[in-house]
Phi, psi and omega in degrees: 000140177289157180303151182292135177270125179281131180231132179277159178290157179231158177283127180252185183257005181278142178224149183240151173219122185285132169273333181139184180226136181223161171233172179249007174204172183292139181304324180292325177294317180294326183293341181282351182257156178299151177291153179298154180293170183295336183261010185294141172226099198250010176224142177215145183230135171254106176287333181293321184244007171067038181241148174235134178246136179220126181259124175236192184296336185263348179147200182259116180266134181237131181211161175283129186298315181298316179294321179299319178297318179296314181295318181299315181292326180289337181260008188301321184270003180278167173288154181306323181293344180257353181274067183235130180295129179302146185298331180279000179258003177204163172241153181234130175263121187285067179247109188274159173058042174287135179244349181204131176224137184201152171269145173289169186304322179271002172065021175265350183227143179238137174249128174239121185262129173231114181061240178258019187239142175250120176260125184252127181240153169276133174300325179301319179290320181293328184293339177274097185286353181273349180235162179261109183292150176238150180294137177271347178203143177233129184238134180255116178258331184268148178271116181299325181298329181261006182054045182276139179235155175269118182263346176195150175215128179223141183276147174268112186297325187290333188239124187304119170068016174270150180214161169249144180222142177260117184242129182211153175292147178300332181278344184274076185286342180260004179060031182291332182236015180296139184250138172260114186242158179248140179213181181212137176292345179283337192285135176265327183206134177222154181275320181197149180289144176277118181268115176289322183204157175237150184075050185252126180272328181196159176211168180210154178234138180238168172285146181278178184289340180269006177260076182251137179117218185295120182289347181273355181249109180289146178235128182257121185273336184049040176087356183279334179269198180272356171098178181278148180249128179225159178213149175214159182254109178291155178300330182286345178121162179075194176225150173250126176254126185230143172251123179259126184229181178052044180068018181101000183280347183224141178225134173245123189239145173225140177261135179232141178283152173232116186089184000284167181252173178052063178060035175083011185261350185233118174270154186228156168253144177266127180246355179196143181226146173202145177278126171272326179221131174272225176239089181266126178061230183271003181294127181254014181235134176245159181233133182243139168270122180241113175274123191230160169234151177289137181298321183275342181222086184298349178269003177259115186250150180220150171248108184252153171241127181240124176262132186231138176281127181250008181283161177284163178086212183298144183263126172286132182305137180288155178243150183227150181226132176263102188272123180268157175094010182250136164058117170266114190264140176241102181279336181292311183283343181248017180297144181091349178286151178238137182275191012287150189254355190276140168233133181206143174221133182268146168243092190300319183296335180259359184049057179210155176230141172268134185221152177215159180239130184301332183266002183281128177260342177217156185053043188292329183245118183238148171263132182239128175268123179285165177291155177286160183298327181272358178079002182282334178252118183281153175288158177194165171278136181260120179276158173257119187290319183270119182298338179287347187245016178280156177295138186251117175244107184297153174291163188261133170074178180292332179277358179054055177284169176299149180237153188225147184277132177232023176170148183214132180210159180234143173244137182236030179269352185093005178299142181092342177077180182282160184265138174297146178291122186294332182281328184204107184291347177280345179283162178302150179295156178292152175304154185298127175245185178287159173259128187259131176245126180237115175274138182239164188293347178270020177063039178230165185233120177262136184238132183222141166282147176236125180236167179230124181286346173281106189298322181295313179294321181297317180291327178297318179294315181299321183286324188263333191243337184274116180222142178293154180290149177284145184282325184254135177254121181284166172296150177283128175300338179290345183298322181294329178074179179214096183294140178275154175300148179296136181294146177290146180297144181284138177289165178304142179089002181293144181242038180293130180267117183304318184288352178277357179291156166262099188270137175238100186254168181289148180302329183299329182279349190227009190299318185259009179189193181277138179283148176229155180239137179281156178303325181294314180294324184292324183271335183265345182094136183272143173261115187252131172259132184224145177297152181264128182266148174271126180302139180237123187287343183275358179246158178302142182293146178288142178293162180289341177208151176263202177276077181267197186296322181296317177298315183298320181298320180284312190289326185299311181292323180294315177296322178298321179295317180294318178296321180297319180297322177296319179295321179294323179300316181292319185285335183256357186299324184269001182255139181281125180297144178255154182280015182300134178293141181272118177289158179295133181278143177295146180272122179256149175275126180255110180237014173058048168083026179241359178245139186280350186236007182236167181291156183218136177294342177260004167072039179269351177232171182258013182291163183258136180277178179295344178272354181077026180237160177258114180297146177247181187298144174069027169082018174255162185238153176280169181299141183289145177276141180287353179266007183271185181296346181269008189298336181253021185229132176261116182297152177289163180293329180256130180242127176247127176233122183255161175233057190294169187270358184295315178186140177282350184232021191300161178284173184294142177272150178295338180281354186256135174263002182260330184115223195306335184262347174068047176279143177225165177261128173083001179208158178251127181234165175303132191288340190240031171073212187234055179295156180292160181298331179297322178295321179296318180294321179294322181292327182272351183293000000 
């Protein structure tokens, strides 16, 4: 990567107007509880159904967005102790210590994260403020024995009800062993989470190239498009940009450098990621916001923009920009926090993104302009020229301490109404823009109108994106679920660890705390009872299967192969390849951790695979040894790993120079070769 180009902030056309700030309990009550963690995301908005969710110390608060805007504005001139939403205007679910709340892409399902557990709710149930909704499914991603917590969860727009989650031990403050895993709200039972990568500091998910048009309308490609776009920051540095296709069965990954900064003299770590630009139309370049710290000076923070080529084949070198004028960081008051720290929401019609940093005490909310598709316009932070129109984040408490952002969301229903023209209140109001919700660490919610002084852009947004909320909320297709095949019995000598399972238990067993699984249930398979959903034609159809055992068996090894190739690329990039002939690699039996003498994608034995690496837990691999069969080969910049349907254990394909997983350069092939149909049937049995 070329050295980072420094870019100064510019005056933009965005203006803000505060509606006010409210809480859902008394400020003194909230002050008695610990502040939210550094990775908290505590507000979510459904523009389709007109609902706002806010998680505080007492639980998950649900309210009508339009009513919330009215109440907030009516309490604007009150004292903080009086700025409390009336009890009959919201309902509260007594779920404590929520760290992440989000709507799925079609907004019929809500995920609320507590510790290492995901609680799934129907939006339809939440919309009835007269009753207390209960989770229809509870999923455990974290291992209690390892004190694992979910630090982030983001939905994959391309695939119905699929998500990525960042799981890490409470003790792993540097994310050296944090795992990025894939899951699905459809799943009733899974054996273990599929780890896309290990040692992940932050990740982000973007809309794919076939999602063109209204950003409020999800489009499910079911493998027909180019797939979902994701990115993550490895502990070793840089970012990996991956396209997930075939319902998640295939991933194509590229590694891009981030930094160095200041003419190549300063290396950086990435602490937060967000997409500024996905893949719209024929555009083959994406742009990422990377919140970074200097490796040698962790109190020096930067907001970088990295542009990455997402096309197949040869990789165009990524470009980087060091954007000045963003976020005033306070490391003293935020010491001990663990990321990822980024919050971002895009306004596509205006080609701008709103972003925030969890550690920012001033200038907490910034507008960022992404680079143009042709690269002629550089990204930058957009300043607000008029001090009366800057975003307002109130100070915390009676002592007016610094306040910090713990959530960011946008509403596009027109709630809150149009904004007065800041230059002349006698002029017509500005066209309708989004309503901005900012959750802060003092358990309060600030609400702001957002306008654009560029009349053409403002009218474009109002015409294309502002739509009233729908009156009826359908049942969630995820309610029916997708049971996984029963796991095959383990052969004698198996060392399967019960607590390493990804358990999906009934809500009744976990409502007031974290679910646990007994060793007996873990080894024998859980029997899950789930409510039956009535099909609803107005929602995307549920897939015939979720991320069940068959998917996990295929995907775990494939993702491990792709991750391994990236590690080999980094370790061998600086070494000159030798013409040494590559000896044939021994063929290992892959049984995913159930045989005591063979290699395992889940790392239960110490045997060596055909790649010469030792698998680690959850399907990730350690760095390749230079003494292995790959010693004379430099991996390509692009790695394709498939999870094809031919066989999860197939023999090597003739198209592969690697062996059992069938990796190729510049194309995606079935990951497990061309095994006979009998092998596929045996694997699925």
